[in-house]
N, C-alpha and C positions, 0 to 999 in steps of 0.2 A: 249280807245281801249282795247279789251280783247283778250287773246290767250289761247287756250287749246292744250295739246299735249298728244297723246297716243303712245304706242310703241308695237311692235311685233317683232318676229324674225323668221328666217327660215334658213335652211342649204341647200346649193346647190353647184353643180360643174359647172365650166365653163373654157373656154380658150379664149384668145383674138387672133383672126386670123391675124389681121393686126398689131400686136405688136411684137417687136423683143426683147426678154428677157425671163426670166423664166415664165412670165404669159402667154406665148404662148402655154405652155404645160397645159394639163388638171390638174386642182387643185380645191380645194373647200374652201368655207368660211362658217362661222356661222354669217350670216348677222343680224344686228340689224337695225330696221326701226322705225323712228319717223314720225308721221303725225301731222302737225301743222295747226290749224284752228284759224283764226282771225276774229273779227267783233266788231262793236261798240254798238250793242243792245243786251240786255239779254231778254229772254222770261219771261213769267209771273212767272215761278218758279225760276227766278234769274240765269238761265244758258244760256250760249252762244250756247251750243250744248250738247246733252246727250252723255256723254262719251261712254256709251254702244253701241250706234249706230255707232260711229266712230270706236271703237275697232272691232266691228263685221265686218265692211267693210274692214278695214285694214287687219284683220286676214284672211278674205276670199281671198283677193288678194295675200297675202303672202303664203297662202295655195296652190295656183296654182303653185308657184315656189318651194315649199319645196321638198327636196330630188329629185331634177330633175337636168338634165344637161341643163343649160340655153341656150346652143348653139342649142338645139332642137326647140327653139321658133323662128319662122320666124321674129317676130317683132324686134329681136335684131340683125338681119342681120349678124350672126356669130360673133358678137362682143358685148357680154353682159357686157358692162362696168357698173360700179356702177351708172354712170350718166343715162344710158339708163334704168337700172332697176328702178331708182327713177322715171323717167317719166312714165314707165309702171305702177307703183304702183299708181301714181297720177291719171292717166287715169282710172285705175280700180276703184278707190274709187269714182271718180266723175261720173262714169257710175252707180254705186250703190246708190250714194247719190247726185243726180243731183242738189239739192239746194246749194251744196257747190262749184259749178262751178264759175269761175271768172266772167262770164258775168252776173250773177245775174238774169237770166231769170226765175228762180223758186221762186223768192221772198226772203225775209230775207237778212241780210247782212253778215252772217257767210260764210266765204270762206276758202276753203282748200288753205292755204298760201304756204306751202312747205312740201316736203318729203325729209327726210335725210336717206341715206343708208350708213351704216357703214360696210365696209369689215373687218375692225379690229377696235380696240379701238381708234386708232390714225389716221385712214383714212376714210374720209367721203366724199360723194358726195351729193349735194342738187339740187333738181329740184323745181322750182316755175314758174308759168306762168308770162309773162310780164304784 
């Protein structure tokens, strides 16, 4: 089995509507995001996936979130937790690179395994499909 990982970052503000504590107030983070792809077969060039394709897709999705108030996105239902952000990024990458979907309908066996979203250096949420 092989795994590749690329990373990107973005800065955004949010608040957690259904949270009782300091995070219920508007605040911001400099998020770091890792996208992990796994698979068992390499292409003719000896690669699981071209890093540049994955980076381009990850950066595009992170760009949608950069310097925004994440509560303005309906998909987060007023609670843009790191977990929901990770799922949003996963969905965005697989829309751009459908061959990485878990169901394998587009051939190949490289799959987007997980998205890690770090709010801080010590706090991470991960999303991966079952």
